[in-house]
N, C-alpha and C positions, 0 to 999 in steps of 0.2 A: 538503431538501438536494438541490441541483441538481448533477449530475455532468457535467463536460465532458470528453469523451475525443476527442482529435484523430484524424483518419483514420490518421495514421502510428502512433499508439499502438494504435488498434483493430487494425491489421494485425499489429503486434508481438504483441498478446495472442492473436490468432487463430492465429498461427504457433507459439505455445508448445506443448509436449508434456507433458500435455494442454493444449488451449486454455483460456484464461481468459475467462469471459463477464462482461458488465456486471452481470448478476444476481448472480454470485458476489462481485463487488466490493461491491455494495450489501449483501449478506448479511454480509460481513466488517465493514463499517462498523457494522452493527446489532449484531454479536456481539462487538465489542471489549471486552476486560476490563482491559487495561493502558493506560498512557498512551502518547501518541505520542512518538516520538523525532525529533530534528532531525538531518538529514544535514549534517554540518559539513565533509565532505571538500571540499577545494579544487576538485576536478574537477566536483563536483556542486552547487556553490553556485548558488542561484537567488534571485530577489527576487519574491515572498516566499520565505522559506526552505522547502525541501522537508521535509515531515514523513513519517514512515512508522510502520507498526505491523504486527504479525502477528496474525491472527485466523483463526478457522475459518468456513467456509461452513456452511450449514444441514446439509450432508451430511458434515461433518467434515474437509474438505480445508483444510489450512493454507495461507494465502497471505500473502506480504509485499506490502503495498499502499503505494506511494509517491505522495504527492499534494502539491499546493500549495493552501492556502485563499486564495480571492480574494473580493472583494465580490460577484462574480457567481456564486459557487458554488465547487465543488471541482474542480480540474483534476487529472485522473489522469495521473501520469507513467509508472507501470508497476505491474504486479501479476504475481507469479509464486510458485512454490513456493520457500520460503526454504531456504537451505543451513544446515548445522549451525552455522557461525560466526554467521550472522544470528540464528538462534534463541537462541544463547548470549547474544549482546549484548542482545537484546530481553528475555530472561528476567532478565538481571542489572539492567538499567536502567529497565524499564518499570513496575515495581511498587514502591510505597513500602516503605521498610524498617520 
């Protein structure tokens, strides 16, 4: 899995409190347990569609990771500590009934 993180996104990740590292994002991909959700909000529409999930790092930090799958790898759009509403949505829709 090849991750692509633009300079602008890297800066955004570095300025989070606490910062989010590329290593933490890789850990979250490896530790996923639910399915990815697709962001269908009009303001966030991309081609290909942006997918997102919430997973823990190896040290238990939960992150919401938003990305676009491409033929050249995975383009990271954002990663940050999820809020309660994002956790609720992910818990409701990411696991099979």
